[in-house]
C-alpha positions in Angstrom: 8.7 -2.2 20.6 8.8 1.1 22.5 12.6 0.7 22.7 12.8 0.3 18.9 10.8 3.5 18.4 13.1 5.4 20.8 16.1 4.1 18.8 14.5 5.3 15.5 14.1 8.8 17.0 17.7 8.9 18.3 19.0 7.8 14.9 17.0 10.6 13.3 18.4 13.2 15.6 22.0 11.9 15.3 21.6 11.7 11.6 20.5 15.4 11.4 23.6 16.3 13.5 26.0 14.6 11.0 24.2 16.1 8.1 25.0 19.5 9.4 21.4 20.6 10.2 21.6 23.7 12.5 18.7 24.3 14.9 18.5 27.5 16.8 16.3 27.6 19.9 16.1 31.0 21.5 12.6 32.1 22.3 10.1 30.7 24.9 7.8 29.7 22.1 10.5 27.6 20.5 11.3 25.9 23.8 7.5 25.3 24.3 7.3 23.7 20.9 10.2 21.3 21.7 8.5 20.4 25.0 5.2 19.7 23.2 6.9 17.6 20.6 8.7 15.5 23.3 5.4 15.1 25.2 3.6 13.9 22.0 6.4 11.5 21.2 6.2 10.1 24.8 2.4 9.7 24.5 2.8 8.0 21.1 5.6 5.6 22.1 4.9 4.8 25.7 1.7 2.7 25.2 3.7 0.3 23.0 5.4 -1.0 26.2 2.1 -2.9 26.9 1.8 -4.4 23.4 3.8 -7.6 23.5 3.1 -11.2 23.9 -0.6 -10.9 22.7 -2.0 -14.3 22.0 -5.7 -13.7 21.6 -8.0 -10.9 20.4 -11.1 -10.2 22.4 -14.4 -11.3 20.8 -16.2 -8.6 18.8 -19.9 -8.6 17.9 -19.8 -10.1 14.4 -22.8 -8.3 12.9 -21.4 -4.8 13.8 -17.9 -5.8 12.7 -19.1 -7.0 9.3 -21.1 -3.8 8.9 -18.0 -1.7 9.6 -15.9 -3.9 7.4 -18.3 -3.6 4.5 -18.4 0.2 4.9 -14.6 0.5 5.0 -14.2 -1.8 2.0 -16.8 0.1 -0.1 -15.3 3.5 0.7 -11.7 2.3 0.1 -12.6 0.5 -3.2 -13.8 3.8 -4.6 -10.7 5.6 -3.3 -8.5 2.8 -4.6 -9.9 3.2 -8.2 -9.6 7.0 -8.1 -6.1 7.1 -6.6 -4.8 4.2 -8.8 -6.0 6.1 -11.9 -4.2 9.3 -10.8 -1.1 7.4 -9.9 -0.9 5.8 -13.4 -1.4 9.2 -15.0 1.2 10.9 -12.8 3.8 8.1 -13.0 3.6 7.8 -16.8 3.2 11.5 -17.9 5.3 13.5 -15.5 8.8 14.1 -17.0 10.4 16.3 -14.4 9.8 14.7 -11.0 11.7 17.4 -9.0 9.7 20.2 -10.6 6.4 18.3 -10.0 7.3 17.7 -6.3 9.0 20.9 -5.2 7.8 23.8 -7.4 4.7 25.4 -6.0 1.5 24.8 -8.0 3.0 22.5 -10.6 1.5 19.3 -9.3 -1.9 21.0 -8.7 -2.0 22.3 -12.2 -0.9 19.0 -13.8 -3.5 17.0 -11.9 -6.2 19.6 -12.7 -5.5 19.4 -16.4 -5.0 15.7 -16.7 -7.8 14.2 -14.6 -10.3 12.1 -16.6 -13.0 13.0 -14.0 -14.0 16.1 -12.0 -11.5 17.3 -9.3 -14.0 16.6 -6.6 -13.4 12.9 -7.0 -9.7 13.4 -6.1 -10.8 15.5 -3.1 -13.1 12.7 -2.0 -10.2 10.2 -2.3 -7.8 12.4 -0.3 -10.3 12.7 2.6 -11.7 9.2 2.7 -8.6 7.3 2.0 -7.7 8.0 5.6 -10.2 5.2 6.4 -7.5 2.8 5.1 -5.7 3.1 8.4 -8.5 1.2 10.0 -8.1 -1.7 7.5 -4.6 -2.6 8.8 -5.7 -3.8 12.3 -8.7 -5.5 10.6 -6.2 -7.3 8.3 -4.6 -8.8 11.4 -7.9 -9.5 13.1 -9.1 -11.6 10.1 -5.7 -13.3 9.9 -6.3 -14.3 13.6 -9.8 -15.6 12.6 -8.2 -17.5 9.6 -10.4 -15.5 7.2 -7.5 -15.0 4.7 -9.7 -13.7 1.9 -11.0 -10.8 4.0 -7.5 -10.3 5.4 -5.9 -9.9 2.0 -8.7 -7.6 0.8 -8.1 -5.4 3.8 -4.4 -5.4 3.2 -4.7 -4.5 -0.5 -7.1 -1.7 0.2 -4.9 -0.4 3.0 -2.5 0.5 0.2 -4.6 3.6 -0.3 -2.2 5.0 2.3 0.6 4.6 -0.2 -1.3 5.4 -3.3 -2.2 8.9 -2.0 1.6 9.5 -1.5 2.4 8.1 -5.0 0.2 10.9 -6.6 3.0 13.3 -5.7 6.0 10.9 -5.8 6.4 10.5 -2.0 9.0 8.1 -0.7 8.3 8.8 2.9 4.9 7.3 2.8 6.4 3.9 1.8 8.6 4.0 4.8 5.7 5.1 7.0 3.5 2.3 5.8 6.2 -0.4 6.3 6.9 0.8 9.8 3.2 0.9 10.7 2.8 -2.7 9.3 5.8 -4.0 11.1 4.7 -2.4 14.4 1.2 -4.0 14.1 2.8 -7.3 13.1 5.0 -7.2 16.2 1.9 -6.6 18.4 -0.3 -9.2 16.9 2.1 -11.9 15.7 1.2 -14.3 18.5 -2.4 -14.2 17.5 -1.9 -15.5 14.0 -2.0 -19.1 13.0 0.8 -20.9 11.2 -1.2 -21.1 7.9 -2.1 -17.4 8.0 1.6 -16.6 8.8 2.6 -18.3 5.6 0.0 -16.4 3.5 1.0 -13.1 5.2 4.8 -13.6 4.7 4.3 -14.4 1.0 2.0 -11.4 0.5 4.3 -9.1 2.5 7.5 -10.1 0.6 5.8 -9.5 -2.8 4.4 -6.1 -1.7 7.7 -5.2 0.0 9.6 -6.0 -3.2 7.3 -3.8 -5.3 7.6 -0.9 -2.9 11.4 -1.2 -2.8 11.6 -1.1 -6.6 9.4 2.0 -6.5 11.5 3.7 -3.8 14.7 3.1 -5.7 13.1 4.2 -9.0 11.9 7.6 -7.6 15.2 8.2 -5.8 17.0 7.7 -9.2 14.6 10.0 -11.0 15.1 12.7 -8.4 18.9 12.4 -8.3 19.4 12.7 -12.0 17.3 15.9 -12.4 
């Protein structure tokens, strides 16, 4: 998996070269920044060398785990309702996607004027939707335990990661989420039973199809403006 991440970074750099992106590195601060970025990439990618061939997940104290799971589900259900409401408003009422995305202040003003609830609810969802990242490994843990209902709930609520991006027509968040899911799938695939794999594949293909349609739709809207 670490090799795949390295390839992704190389493709990104090579793609930037062919697109004509010019990068000037002249000062010590700029060289230091490059060094720090390379170090961070190494620290992020290197541990993935150890995550392969996993067949069993260590036992976790069930009472504490269920308490954490209930807390994460409760917080993310609230965030899900708030973000989904805003996404529906944004996706149906915004006419000029480019202006909404790239002109300073436009999206802030639009959301401020069209929210059906106080702005603080959106601020709450922005902050606490980050807990959705914890639901993805829990999704795979409950698949491992053949608790498909909890696994699907965790998967659906982990979509808060994407919903937050949809409030400003982000396409990158879709790619980010899919890469994150595939990376975790690669790490934990050996721990999942055949029955759970069937459930997971069907769910993933449905979600993947919906996200692909969204990605294409936003790309078309941006290109024709």
